[in-house]
All heavy atoms as TSV, in Angstrom:
chain	resi	resn	atom	element	x	y	z
A	1	MET	N	N	138.543	89.495	92.361
A	1	MET	CA	C	137.784	90.798	92.309
A	1	MET	C	C	136.860	90.861	91.159
A	1	MET	O	O	135.862	91.562	91.267
A	1	MET	CB	C	138.962	91.872	92.225
A	1	MET	CG	C	138.402	93.264	92.290
A	1	MET	SD	S	137.693	93.589	93.914
A	1	MET	CE	C	137.239	95.243	93.777
A	2	THR	N	N	137.147	90.170	89.960
A	2	THR	CA	C	136.281	90.281	88.864
A	2	THR	C	C	134.829	89.787	89.135
A	2	THR	O	O	133.896	89.924	88.366
A	2	THR	CB	C	136.869	89.679	87.604
A	2	THR	OG1	O	137.144	88.320	87.847
A	2	THR	CG2	C	138.069	90.346	87.195
A	3	TYR	N	N	134.734	88.882	90.179
A	3	TYR	CA	C	133.436	88.338	90.591
A	3	TYR	C	C	132.537	89.458	91.137
A	3	TYR	O	O	131.368	89.296	91.293
A	3	TYR	CB	C	133.468	87.237	91.484
A	3	TYR	CG	C	132.267	86.459	91.676
A	3	TYR	CD1	C	131.595	85.755	90.771
A	3	TYR	CD2	C	131.593	86.417	92.971
A	3	TYR	CE1	C	130.433	85.161	90.837
A	3	TYR	CE2	C	130.443	85.744	93.177
A	3	TYR	CZ	C	129.817	85.059	92.171
A	3	TYR	OH	O	128.618	84.410	92.225
A	4	HIS	N	N	133.108	90.612	91.594
A	4	HIS	CA	C	132.409	91.676	92.167
A	4	HIS	C	C	132.075	92.788	91.117
A	4	HIS	O	O	131.695	93.889	91.579
A	4	HIS	CB	C	133.205	92.283	93.378
A	4	HIS	CG	C	133.207	91.357	94.572
A	4	HIS	ND1	N	134.003	90.254	94.642
A	4	HIS	CD2	C	132.492	91.433	95.732
A	4	HIS	CE1	C	133.866	89.684	95.818
A	4	HIS	NE2	N	132.965	90.366	96.445
A	5	VAL	N	N	132.417	92.595	89.898
A	5	VAL	CA	C	132.317	93.606	88.854
A	5	VAL	C	C	131.300	93.168	87.818
A	5	VAL	O	O	131.469	91.971	87.324
A	5	VAL	CB	C	133.633	94.056	88.251
A	5	VAL	CG1	C	133.505	95.061	87.193
A	5	VAL	CG2	C	134.550	94.507	89.383
A	6	VAL	N	N	130.394	94.044	87.350
A	6	VAL	CA	C	129.513	93.753	86.222
A	6	VAL	C	C	129.754	94.709	85.108
A	6	VAL	O	O	130.001	95.960	85.492
A	6	VAL	CB	C	128.113	93.569	86.608
A	6	VAL	CG1	C	127.910	92.409	87.529
A	6	VAL	CG2	C	127.569	94.878	87.207
A	7	SER	N	N	129.480	94.440	83.872
A	7	SER	CA	C	129.641	95.399	82.839
A	7	SER	C	C	128.304	96.221	82.806
A	7	SER	O	O	127.299	95.751	83.040
A	7	SER	CB	C	129.819	94.689	81.539
A	7	SER	OG	O	131.102	94.083	81.480
A	8	GLY	N	N	128.535	97.473	82.403
A	8	GLY	CA	C	127.321	98.329	82.284
A	8	GLY	C	C	127.191	99.211	83.497
A	8	GLY	O	O	127.962	99.167	84.497
A	9	LYS	N	N	126.223	100.184	83.417
A	9	LYS	CA	C	125.944	101.042	84.515
A	9	LYS	C	C	124.592	100.652	85.159
A	9	LYS	O	O	123.649	100.728	84.594
A	9	LYS	CB	C	125.882	102.409	83.971
A	9	LYS	CG	C	125.826	103.530	85.060
A	9	LYS	CD	C	125.968	104.868	84.442
A	9	LYS	CE	C	125.920	105.976	85.565
A	9	LYS	NZ	N	125.953	107.313	85.050
A	10	PHE	N	N	124.654	100.157	86.386
A	10	PHE	CA	C	123.533	99.691	87.100
A	10	PHE	C	C	123.308	100.633	88.309
A	10	PHE	O	O	123.848	100.365	89.409
A	10	PHE	CB	C	123.716	98.242	87.568
A	10	PHE	CG	C	123.664	97.227	86.500
A	10	PHE	CD1	C	124.779	96.883	85.857
A	10	PHE	CD2	C	122.494	96.694	86.101
A	10	PHE	CE1	C	124.821	96.012	84.809
A	10	PHE	CE2	C	122.431	95.757	85.031
A	10	PHE	CZ	C	123.573	95.450	84.422
A	11	GLU	N	N	122.548	101.746	88.257
A	11	GLU	CA	C	122.277	102.597	89.415
A	11	GLU	C	C	121.167	101.912	90.197
A	11	GLU	O	O	120.361	101.128	89.641
A	11	GLU	CB	C	121.889	103.968	88.833
A	11	GLU	CG	C	123.063	104.600	88.161
A	11	GLU	CD	C	122.768	106.053	87.746
A	11	GLU	OE1	O	121.561	106.320	87.458
A	11	GLU	OE2	O	123.707	106.870	87.647
A	12	ALA	N	N	121.078	102.292	91.459
A	12	ALA	CA	C	120.197	101.648	92.285
A	12	ALA	C	C	118.773	101.655	91.865
A	12	ALA	O	O	118.048	100.611	91.961
A	12	ALA	CB	C	120.243	102.327	93.704
A	13	ALA	N	N	118.204	102.763	91.410
A	13	ALA	CA	C	116.895	102.835	91.027
A	13	ALA	C	C	116.598	101.840	89.864
A	13	ALA	O	O	115.475	101.162	89.833
A	13	ALA	CB	C	116.429	104.232	90.610
A	14	ALA	N	N	117.520	101.816	88.981
A	14	ALA	CA	C	117.308	100.779	87.728
A	14	ALA	C	C	117.408	99.324	88.238
A	14	ALA	O	O	116.638	98.515	87.743
A	14	ALA	CB	C	118.325	101.036	86.768
A	15	VAL	N	N	118.232	99.078	89.249
A	15	VAL	CA	C	118.311	97.685	89.841
A	15	VAL	C	C	117.066	97.299	90.467
A	15	VAL	O	O	116.514	96.267	90.276
A	15	VAL	CB	C	119.485	97.559	90.821
A	15	VAL	CG1	C	119.467	96.295	91.543
A	15	VAL	CG2	C	120.860	97.698	90.010
A	16	ILE	N	N	116.458	98.159	91.301
A	16	ILE	CA	C	115.278	97.902	92.072
A	16	ILE	C	C	114.146	97.698	91.028
A	16	ILE	O	O	113.313	96.838	91.207
A	16	ILE	CB	C	114.959	99.024	93.010
A	16	ILE	CG1	C	115.996	98.965	94.117
A	16	ILE	CG2	C	113.515	98.876	93.538
A	16	ILE	CD1	C	115.923	100.143	95.101
A	17	GLU	N	N	114.068	98.567	89.972
A	17	GLU	CA	C	113.027	98.423	88.978
A	17	GLU	C	C	113.128	97.089	88.214
A	17	GLU	O	O	112.223	96.438	87.952
A	17	GLU	CB	C	113.146	99.594	87.928
A	17	GLU	CG	C	112.076	99.448	86.853
A	17	GLU	CD	C	112.149	100.704	85.884
A	17	GLU	OE1	O	112.884	101.625	86.160
A	17	GLU	OE2	O	111.400	100.643	84.875
A	18	ALA	N	N	114.435	96.649	87.902
A	18	ALA	CA	C	114.642	95.353	87.233
A	18	ALA	C	C	114.147	94.208	88.115
A	18	ALA	O	O	113.654	93.235	87.619
A	18	ALA	CB	C	116.118	95.173	86.835
A	19	ILE	N	N	114.497	94.298	89.418
A	19	ILE	CA	C	114.108	93.265	90.334
A	19	ILE	C	C	112.525	93.141	90.333
A	19	ILE	O	O	111.994	92.042	90.219
A	19	ILE	CB	C	114.672	93.464	91.745
A	19	ILE	CG1	C	116.275	93.356	91.733
A	19	ILE	CG2	C	114.017	92.538	92.823
A	19	ILE	CD1	C	116.846	93.821	92.987
A	20	ASN	N	N	111.907	94.265	90.492
A	20	ASN	CA	C	110.450	94.306	90.556
A	20	ASN	C	C	109.841	93.834	89.307
A	20	ASN	O	O	108.726	93.201	89.319
A	20	ASN	CB	C	109.862	95.676	90.976
A	20	ASN	CG	C	110.226	96.019	92.411
A	20	ASN	OD1	O	110.226	95.147	93.241
A	20	ASN	ND2	N	110.486	97.358	92.620
A	21	ASN	N	N	110.498	94.097	88.087
A	21	ASN	CA	C	109.913	93.689	86.819
A	21	ASN	C	C	110.179	92.247	86.468
A	21	ASN	O	O	109.722	91.750	85.477
A	21	ASN	CB	C	110.392	94.699	85.723
A	21	ASN	CG	C	109.802	96.069	85.813
A	21	ASN	OD1	O	108.715	96.245	86.382
A	21	ASN	ND2	N	110.514	96.971	85.265
A	22	SER	N	N	111.019	91.642	87.306
A	22	SER	CA	C	111.414	90.208	87.033
A	22	SER	C	C	110.978	89.268	88.004
A	22	SER	O	O	111.769	88.356	88.423
A	22	SER	CB	C	112.939	90.172	86.883
A	22	SER	OG	O	113.473	90.987	85.863
A	23	LYS	N	N	109.801	89.508	88.594
A	23	LYS	CA	C	109.176	88.764	89.659
A	23	LYS	C	C	110.059	88.412	90.937
A	23	LYS	O	O	110.153	87.444	91.481
A	23	LYS	CB	C	108.752	87.332	89.046
A	23	LYS	CG	C	107.801	87.383	87.886
A	23	LYS	CD	C	107.535	86.058	87.300
A	23	LYS	CE	C	106.495	86.241	86.111
A	23	LYS	NZ	N	106.202	85.029	85.499
A	24	GLY	N	N	110.716	89.519	91.250
A	24	GLY	CA	C	111.408	89.568	92.547
A	24	GLY	C	C	112.842	89.176	92.515
A	24	GLY	O	O	113.598	89.214	93.456
A	25	LYS	N	N	113.461	88.701	91.279
A	25	LYS	CA	C	114.822	88.371	91.086
A	25	LYS	C	C	115.356	88.811	89.798
A	25	LYS	O	O	114.676	88.696	88.803
A	25	LYS	CB	C	114.951	86.827	91.330
A	25	LYS	CG	C	114.679	86.305	92.710
A	25	LYS	CD	C	115.057	84.885	92.887
A	25	LYS	CE	C	114.706	84.533	94.317
A	25	LYS	NZ	N	115.238	83.228	94.636
A	26	PHE	N	N	116.557	89.308	89.862
A	26	PHE	CA	C	117.173	89.865	88.556
A	26	PHE	C	C	118.633	89.195	88.610
A	26	PHE	O	O	119.343	89.367	89.580
A	26	PHE	CB	C	117.189	91.279	88.602
A	26	PHE	CG	C	117.833	91.930	87.373
A	26	PHE	CD1	C	117.330	91.788	86.118
A	26	PHE	CD2	C	118.975	92.695	87.588
A	26	PHE	CE1	C	117.921	92.328	85.041
A	26	PHE	CE2	C	119.594	93.363	86.474
A	26	PHE	CZ	C	119.048	93.179	85.218
A	27	THR	N	N	119.028	88.636	87.515
A	27	THR	CA	C	120.360	88.081	87.450
A	27	THR	C	C	121.301	88.855	86.544
A	27	THR	O	O	120.897	89.294	85.490
A	27	THR	CB	C	120.256	86.676	86.898
A	27	THR	OG1	O	119.358	85.829	87.674
A	27	THR	CG2	C	121.670	85.989	86.807
A	28	VAL	N	N	122.480	89.134	86.977
A	28	VAL	CA	C	123.544	89.843	86.317
A	28	VAL	C	C	124.782	88.991	86.203
A	28	VAL	O	O	124.999	88.162	86.978
A	28	VAL	CB	C	123.933	91.205	86.895
A	28	VAL	CG1	C	122.735	92.173	86.905
A	28	VAL	CG2	C	124.446	90.951	88.300
A	29	LYS	N	N	125.471	89.044	85.000
A	29	LYS	CA	C	126.682	88.336	84.832
A	29	LYS	C	C	127.872	89.200	85.270
A	29	LYS	O	O	127.948	90.353	84.851
A	29	LYS	CB	C	126.801	87.927	83.346
A	29	LYS	CG	C	127.969	86.940	83.110
A	29	LYS	CD	C	127.979	86.507	81.670
A	29	LYS	CE	C	126.925	85.524	81.389
A	29	LYS	NZ	N	127.105	84.146	81.818
A	30	THR	N	N	128.742	88.546	86.026
A	30	THR	CA	C	129.977	89.299	86.477
A	30	THR	C	C	131.013	89.314	85.269
A	30	THR	O	O	130.938	88.506	84.328
A	30	THR	CB	C	130.556	88.624	87.686
A	30	THR	OG1	O	131.067	87.308	87.312
A	30	THR	CG2	C	129.497	88.456	88.773
A	31	VAL	N	N	131.990	90.114	85.415
A	31	VAL	CA	C	133.088	90.114	84.518
A	31	VAL	C	C	133.769	88.802	84.531
A	31	VAL	O	O	134.295	88.360	83.443
A	31	VAL	CB	C	134.000	91.321	84.854
A	31	VAL	CG1	C	135.274	91.286	83.978
A	31	VAL	CG2	C	133.356	92.673	84.704
A	32	GLN	N	N	133.751	88.118	85.609
A	32	GLN	CA	C	134.446	86.774	85.680
A	32	GLN	C	C	133.589	85.811	84.870
A	32	GLN	O	O	134.151	84.740	84.526
A	32	GLN	CB	C	134.464	86.292	87.129
A	32	GLN	CG	C	135.135	84.993	87.349
A	32	GLN	CD	C	135.221	84.577	88.754
A	32	GLN	OE1	O	135.380	85.511	89.612
A	32	GLN	NE2	N	135.235	83.295	89.063
A	33	GLY	N	N	132.315	85.968	84.559
A	33	GLY	CA	C	131.536	85.146	83.798
A	33	GLY	C	C	130.423	84.345	84.523
A	33	GLY	O	O	129.667	83.652	83.962
A	34	GLU	N	N	130.384	84.433	85.854
A	34	GLU	CA	C	129.405	83.821	86.646
A	34	GLU	C	C	128.313	84.784	86.980
A	34	GLU	O	O	128.428	85.957	86.765
A	34	GLU	CB	C	129.960	83.272	87.948
A	34	GLU	CG	C	130.959	82.141	87.650
A	34	GLU	CD	C	131.480	81.420	88.878
A	34	GLU	OE1	O	130.610	81.038	89.748
A	34	GLU	OE2	O	132.674	81.291	89.089
A	35	ASN	N	N	127.176	84.237	87.494
A	35	ASN	CA	C	126.015	85.099	87.785
A	35	ASN	C	C	125.926	85.472	89.197
A	35	ASN	O	O	126.294	84.705	90.116
A	35	ASN	CB	C	124.748	84.389	87.291
A	35	ASN	CG	C	124.619	84.142	85.898
A	35	ASN	OD1	O	125.116	85.018	85.142
A	35	ASN	ND2	N	123.971	83.181	85.488
A	36	LEU	N	N	125.317	86.613	89.552
A	36	LEU	CA	C	124.797	87.018	90.765
A	36	LEU	C	C	123.394	87.201	90.638
A	36	LEU	O	O	122.842	87.725	89.603
A	36	LEU	CB	C	125.443	88.355	91.109
A	36	LEU	CG	C	126.958	88.348	91.470
A	36	LEU	CD1	C	127.331	89.798	91.675
A	36	LEU	CD2	C	127.207	87.627	92.653
A	37	THR	N	N	122.493	86.775	91.611
A	37	THR	CA	C	121.112	87.036	91.654
A	37	THR	C	C	120.814	88.133	92.608
A	37	THR	O	O	121.178	88.087	93.778
A	37	THR	CB	C	120.330	85.687	92.062
A	37	THR	OG1	O	120.757	84.716	91.103
A	37	THR	CG2	C	118.870	85.968	91.962
A	38	LEU	N	N	120.046	89.132	92.172
A	38	LEU	CA	C	119.670	90.321	92.921
A	38	LEU	C	C	118.202	90.169	93.284
A	38	LEU	O	O	117.386	89.861	92.521
A	38	LEU	CB	C	119.962	91.616	92.151
A	38	LEU	CG	C	121.341	92.088	91.894
A	38	LEU	CD1	C	122.283	91.029	91.296
A	38	LEU	CD2	C	121.401	93.339	91.264
A	39	SER	N	N	117.890	90.497	94.590
A	39	SER	CA	C	116.580	90.539	95.024
A	39	SER	C	C	116.497	91.559	96.054
A	39	SER	O	O	117.381	92.293	96.416
A	39	SER	CB	C	116.226	89.153	95.682
A	39	SER	OG	O	117.081	88.815	96.775
A	40	LEU	N	N	115.248	91.716	96.665
A	40	LEU	CA	C	114.889	92.724	97.746
A	40	LEU	C	C	114.496	92.172	99.005
A	40	LEU	O	O	113.716	91.115	98.935
A	40	LEU	CB	C	113.812	93.720	97.214
A	40	LEU	CG	C	114.236	94.744	96.010
A	40	LEU	CD1	C	112.971	95.405	95.624
A	40	LEU	CD2	C	115.264	95.632	96.504
A	41	LYS	N	N	114.965	92.670	100.069
A	41	LYS	CA	C	114.423	92.207	101.465
A	41	LYS	C	C	114.433	93.403	102.224
A	41	LYS	O	O	115.457	94.142	102.488
A	41	LYS	CB	C	115.502	91.164	101.946
A	41	LYS	CG	C	114.984	90.688	103.364
A	41	LYS	CD	C	115.911	89.547	103.841
A	41	LYS	CE	C	115.365	89.020	105.183
A	41	LYS	NZ	N	116.259	88.091	105.782
A	42	ASP	N	N	113.237	93.735	102.745
A	42	ASP	CA	C	113.070	94.949	103.635
A	42	ASP	C	C	113.549	96.196	103.028
A	42	ASP	O	O	114.115	97.081	103.572
A	42	ASP	CB	C	113.784	94.698	105.008
A	42	ASP	CG	C	113.205	93.516	105.765
A	42	ASP	OD1	O	111.995	93.209	105.656
A	42	ASP	OD2	O	113.977	92.805	106.429
A	43	GLY	N	N	113.361	96.248	101.700
A	43	GLY	CA	C	113.713	97.501	100.863
A	43	GLY	C	C	115.280	97.574	100.590
A	43	GLY	O	O	115.659	98.585	99.963
A	44	LYS	N	N	115.990	96.655	100.907
A	44	LYS	CA	C	117.433	96.584	100.552
A	44	LYS	C	C	117.689	95.531	99.510
A	44	LYS	O	O	117.129	94.428	99.409
A	44	LYS	CB	C	118.277	96.235	101.780
A	44	LYS	CG	C	118.058	97.277	102.919
A	44	LYS	CD	C	118.969	96.966	104.049
A	44	LYS	CE	C	118.813	98.134	105.110
A	44	LYS	NZ	N	119.809	98.050	106.186
A	45	VAL	N	N	118.708	95.881	98.625
A	45	VAL	CA	C	119.089	94.983	97.579
A	45	VAL	C	C	120.021	93.915	98.217
A	45	VAL	O	O	121.046	94.262	98.857
A	45	VAL	CB	C	119.828	95.760	96.418
A	45	VAL	CG1	C	120.310	94.745	95.383
A	45	VAL	CG2	C	118.899	96.727	95.751
A	46	ILE	N	N	119.679	92.559	97.896
A	46	ILE	CA	C	120.381	91.530	98.396
A	46	ILE	C	C	121.097	90.835	97.166
A	46	ILE	O	O	120.320	90.592	96.104
A	46	ILE	CB	C	119.524	90.499	99.175
A	46	ILE	CG1	C	118.770	91.197	100.284
A	46	ILE	CG2	C	120.304	89.292	99.607
A	46	ILE	CD1	C	119.580	91.723	101.352
A	47	LEU	N	N	122.350	90.482	97.156
A	47	LEU	CA	C	123.054	89.805	96.166
A	47	LEU	C	C	123.193	88.374	96.620
A	47	LEU	O	O	123.653	88.091	97.742
A	47	LEU	CB	C	124.328	90.378	95.887
A	47	LEU	CG	C	124.373	91.766	95.108
A	47	LEU	CD1	C	124.017	92.846	96.071
A	47	LEU	CD2	C	125.704	92.037	94.498
A	48	THR	N	N	122.960	87.414	95.825
A	48	THR	CA	C	123.146	85.903	96.119
A	48	THR	C	C	124.237	85.419	95.150
A	48	THR	O	O	124.023	85.595	93.979
A	48	THR	CB	C	121.944	85.117	95.978
A	48	THR	OG1	O	120.917	85.675	96.845
A	48	THR	CG2	C	122.133	83.707	96.489
A	49	ASP	N	N	125.301	84.872	95.713
A	49	ASP	CA	C	126.468	84.513	94.935
A	49	ASP	C	C	126.184	83.014	94.407
A	49	ASP	O	O	125.239	82.306	94.732
A	49	ASP	CB	C	127.734	84.634	95.580
A	49	ASP	CG	C	127.934	83.789	96.896
A	49	ASP	OD1	O	127.271	82.721	97.114
A	49	ASP	OD2	O	128.734	84.247	97.764
A	50	ALA	N	N	127.195	82.450	93.733
A	50	ALA	CA	C	127.162	81.101	93.094
A	50	ALA	C	C	127.040	80.014	94.191
A	50	ALA	O	O	126.548	79.017	93.878
A	50	ALA	CB	C	128.302	80.922	92.185
A	51	LYS	N	N	127.560	80.304	95.353
A	51	LYS	CA	C	127.529	79.382	96.395
A	51	LYS	C	C	126.227	79.410	97.385
A	51	LYS	O	O	126.182	78.680	98.298
A	51	LYS	CB	C	128.767	79.350	97.313
A	51	LYS	CG	C	130.014	78.995	96.495
A	51	LYS	CD	C	131.174	78.885	97.466
A	51	LYS	CE	C	132.355	78.343	96.627
A	51	LYS	NZ	N	133.530	78.077	97.578
A	52	GLY	N	N	125.403	80.410	97.008
A	52	GLY	CA	C	124.210	80.587	97.775
A	52	GLY	C	C	124.421	81.585	98.940
A	52	GLY	O	O	123.502	81.855	99.722
A	53	GLY	N	N	125.539	82.166	99.080
A	53	GLY	CA	C	125.762	83.162	100.055
A	53	GLY	C	C	125.176	84.426	99.747
A	53	GLY	O	O	124.959	84.711	98.576
A	54	THR	N	N	124.829	85.294	100.707
A	54	THR	CA	C	124.159	86.556	100.510
A	54	THR	C	C	124.924	87.700	100.988
A	54	THR	O	O	125.750	87.616	101.960
A	54	THR	CB	C	122.742	86.595	101.044
A	54	THR	OG1	O	122.770	86.422	102.404
A	54	THR	CG2	C	121.848	85.517	100.435
A	55	SER	N	N	124.760	88.878	100.289
A	55	SER	CA	C	125.412	90.201	100.684
A	55	SER	C	C	124.368	91.194	100.511
A	55	SER	O	O	123.608	91.189	99.578
A	55	SER	CB	C	126.680	90.307	99.877
A	55	SER	OG	O	127.366	91.421	100.274
A	56	THR	N	N	124.352	92.161	101.353
A	56	THR	CA	C	123.507	93.302	101.342
A	56	THR	C	C	124.170	94.552	100.800
A	56	THR	O	O	125.293	94.843	101.340
A	56	THR	CB	C	122.912	93.608	102.723
A	56	THR	OG1	O	122.201	92.394	103.207
A	56	THR	CG2	C	121.863	94.748	102.644
A	57	VAL	N	N	123.567	95.312	99.928
A	57	VAL	CA	C	124.147	96.610	99.495
A	57	VAL	C	C	123.948	97.559	100.621
A	57	VAL	O	O	122.747	97.813	101.115
A	57	VAL	CB	C	123.449	97.127	98.196
A	57	VAL	CG1	C	123.911	98.438	97.909
A	57	VAL	CG2	C	123.685	96.183	97.141
A	58	ILE	N	N	125.023	98.115	101.113
A	58	ILE	CA	C	124.931	99.077	102.234
A	58	ILE	C	C	125.144	100.502	101.915
A	58	ILE	O	O	124.903	101.447	102.682
A	58	ILE	CB	C	125.907	98.670	103.394
A	58	ILE	CG1	C	127.421	98.620	102.896
A	58	ILE	CG2	C	125.514	97.364	103.985
A	58	ILE	CD1	C	128.475	98.439	103.940
A	59	LEU	N	N	125.673	100.710	100.671
A	59	LEU	CA	C	125.861	102.061	100.159
A	59	LEU	C	C	125.809	101.960	98.586
A	59	LEU	O	O	126.498	101.207	98.025
A	59	LEU	CB	C	127.254	102.571	100.566
A	59	LEU	CG	C	127.642	104.034	100.072
A	59	LEU	CD1	C	126.764	105.018	100.670
A	59	LEU	CD2	C	129.151	104.257	100.441
A	60	ALA	N	N	124.866	102.773	98.041
A	60	ALA	CA	C	124.671	102.692	96.572
A	60	ALA	C	C	124.991	103.975	95.843
A	60	ALA	O	O	125.017	105.037	96.478
A	60	ALA	CB	C	123.168	102.289	96.417
A	61	ASP	N	N	125.195	103.820	94.620
A	61	ASP	CA	C	125.360	104.812	93.647
A	61	ASP	C	C	126.546	105.773	94.028
A	61	ASP	O	O	126.414	107.035	93.946
A	61	ASP	CB	C	124.035	105.713	93.589
A	61	ASP	CG	C	122.949	104.887	92.866
A	61	ASP	OD1	O	123.224	103.934	92.122
A	61	ASP	OD2	O	121.798	105.320	93.024
A	62	VAL	N	N	127.716	105.283	94.261
A	62	VAL	CA	C	128.875	106.066	94.466
A	62	VAL	C	C	129.492	106.202	93.160
A	62	VAL	O	O	129.944	105.333	92.503
A	62	VAL	CB	C	129.900	105.355	95.457
A	62	VAL	CG1	C	131.115	106.133	95.654
A	62	VAL	CG2	C	129.242	105.125	96.809
A	63	ALA	N	N	129.595	107.436	92.653
A	63	ALA	CA	C	130.186	107.760	91.371
A	63	ALA	C	C	131.684	107.476	91.359
A	63	ALA	O	O	132.386	107.808	92.254
A	63	ALA	CB	C	129.921	109.208	90.974
A	64	ALA	N	N	132.068	106.866	90.244
A	64	ALA	CA	C	133.548	106.558	89.988
A	64	ALA	C	C	133.814	106.955	88.667
A	64	ALA	O	O	132.932	107.147	87.836
A	64	ALA	CB	C	133.788	105.109	90.268
A	65	SER	N	N	135.123	107.145	88.239
A	65	SER	CA	C	135.413	107.547	86.936
A	65	SER	C	C	135.051	106.597	85.838
A	65	SER	O	O	134.908	106.992	84.734
A	65	SER	CB	C	136.923	107.858	86.952
A	65	SER	OG	O	137.771	106.592	87.159
A	66	ASN	N	N	134.973	105.326	86.242
A	66	ASN	CA	C	134.538	104.317	85.183
A	66	ASN	C	C	133.320	103.561	85.492
A	66	ASN	O	O	133.119	102.505	84.917
A	66	ASN	CB	C	135.734	103.269	85.068
A	66	ASN	CG	C	136.015	102.585	86.459
A	66	ASN	OD1	O	135.518	102.949	87.437
A	66	ASN	ND2	N	136.810	101.559	86.283
A	67	GLY	N	N	132.460	104.156	86.381
A	67	GLY	CA	C	131.185	103.537	86.555
A	67	GLY	C	C	130.587	104.011	87.855
A	67	GLY	O	O	130.790	104.981	88.364
A	68	VAL	N	N	129.778	103.051	88.480
A	68	VAL	CA	C	129.113	103.280	89.704
A	68	VAL	C	C	129.485	102.109	90.607
A	68	VAL	O	O	129.501	101.000	90.296
A	68	VAL	CB	C	127.548	103.195	89.509
A	68	VAL	CG1	C	126.803	103.403	90.784
A	68	VAL	CG2	C	127.139	104.300	88.514
A	69	ILE	N	N	129.685	102.498	91.908
A	69	ILE	CA	C	130.054	101.472	92.931
A	69	ILE	C	C	128.956	101.394	93.905
A	69	ILE	O	O	128.303	102.310	94.332
A	69	ILE	CB	C	131.322	101.988	93.715
A	69	ILE	CG1	C	132.462	102.104	92.707
A	69	ILE	CG2	C	131.629	101.020	94.881
A	69	ILE	CD1	C	133.747	102.803	93.355
A	70	HIS	N	N	128.615	100.110	94.297
A	70	HIS	CA	C	127.657	99.818	95.329
A	70	HIS	C	C	128.485	98.899	96.356
A	70	HIS	O	O	128.941	97.813	96.030
A	70	HIS	CB	C	126.470	99.013	94.770
A	70	HIS	CG	C	125.841	99.621	93.646
A	70	HIS	ND1	N	125.019	100.769	93.810
A	70	HIS	CD2	C	125.776	99.376	92.313
A	70	HIS	CE1	C	124.507	101.138	92.657
A	70	HIS	NE2	N	124.972	100.302	91.723
A	71	ALA	N	N	128.618	99.487	97.578
A	71	ALA	CA	C	129.333	98.748	98.615
A	71	ALA	C	C	128.427	97.673	99.247
A	71	ALA	O	O	127.214	97.901	99.463
A	71	ALA	CB	C	129.814	99.700	99.675
A	72	VAL	N	N	129.018	96.474	99.464
A	72	VAL	CA	C	128.291	95.363	100.096
A	72	VAL	C	C	128.863	95.072	101.361
A	72	VAL	O	O	130.092	95.345	101.642
A	72	VAL	CB	C	128.284	94.190	99.140
A	72	VAL	CG1	C	127.373	94.461	97.811
A	72	VAL	CG2	C	129.628	93.658	98.686
A	73	ASP	N	N	128.230	94.307	102.170
A	73	ASP	CA	C	128.654	93.991	103.554
A	73	ASP	C	C	129.332	92.714	103.731
A	73	ASP	O	O	129.948	92.274	104.855
A	73	ASP	CB	C	127.487	94.035	104.600
A	73	ASP	CG	C	126.470	93.002	104.363
A	73	ASP	OD1	O	126.530	92.304	103.365
A	73	ASP	OD2	O	125.571	92.931	105.254
A	74	THR	N	N	129.468	91.875	102.651
A	74	THR	CA	C	130.047	90.538	102.745
A	74	THR	C	C	130.726	90.306	101.391
A	74	THR	O	O	130.308	90.735	100.359
A	74	THR	CB	C	129.027	89.466	102.946
A	74	THR	OG1	O	128.200	89.874	104.071
A	74	THR	CG2	C	129.645	88.055	103.126
A	75	VAL	N	N	131.863	89.499	101.384
A	75	VAL	CA	C	132.496	89.098	100.167
A	75	VAL	C	C	131.664	88.055	99.505
A	75	VAL	O	O	131.068	87.186	100.043
A	75	VAL	CB	C	133.880	88.457	100.551
A	75	VAL	CG1	C	134.545	87.925	99.270
A	75	VAL	CG2	C	134.794	89.505	101.224
A	76	LEU	N	N	131.508	88.312	98.171
A	76	LEU	CA	C	130.838	87.331	97.275
A	76	LEU	C	C	131.699	86.269	96.791
A	76	LEU	O	O	132.835	86.652	96.386
A	76	LEU	CB	C	130.124	88.130	96.107
A	76	LEU	CG	C	129.141	89.113	96.545
A	76	LEU	CD1	C	128.882	90.151	95.395
A	76	LEU	CD2	C	127.906	88.501	96.983
A	77	MET	N	N	131.280	85.070	96.727
A	77	MET	CA	C	132.174	83.972	96.298
A	77	MET	C	C	131.609	83.264	95.027
A	77	MET	O	O	130.537	82.884	94.909
A	77	MET	CB	C	132.177	82.879	97.423
A	77	MET	CG	C	132.695	83.414	98.752
A	77	MET	SD	S	134.454	84.053	98.686
A	77	MET	CE	C	135.265	82.535	98.388
A	78	PRO	N	N	132.558	83.072	94.088
A	78	PRO	CA	C	132.273	82.282	92.856
A	78	PRO	C	C	132.251	80.815	93.228
A	78	PRO	O	O	132.584	80.430	94.343
A	78	PRO	CB	C	133.481	82.632	91.897
A	78	PRO	CG	C	134.581	82.930	92.839
A	78	PRO	CD	C	133.951	83.558	94.079
A	79	LYS	N	N	131.907	79.903	92.245
A	79	LYS	CA	C	131.855	78.553	92.451
A	79	LYS	C	C	133.240	77.981	92.869
A	79	LYS	O	O	134.229	78.248	92.686
A	79	LYS	CB	C	131.411	77.786	91.157
A	79	LYS	CG	C	129.990	78.011	90.949
A	79	LYS	CD	C	129.554	77.215	89.690
A	79	LYS	CE	C	128.068	77.433	89.535
A	79	LYS	NZ	N	127.521	76.763	88.333
């Protein structure tokens, strides 16, 4: 589960801005210590895991007591 969690607060607008400001790709470190690469495709945020698998954010900015949740359509896999 810790591969699906990152430290900090990453709201959708800030994520999209970071992707656009980073030549189309933005990397975040998971709590587990590995990286996820974020990019955009057809206006949607795509996460690429350590094995090259991709997942699409299907629901963004769900408020939680300890942060923000973004639901994805596929399980992300560490190395």
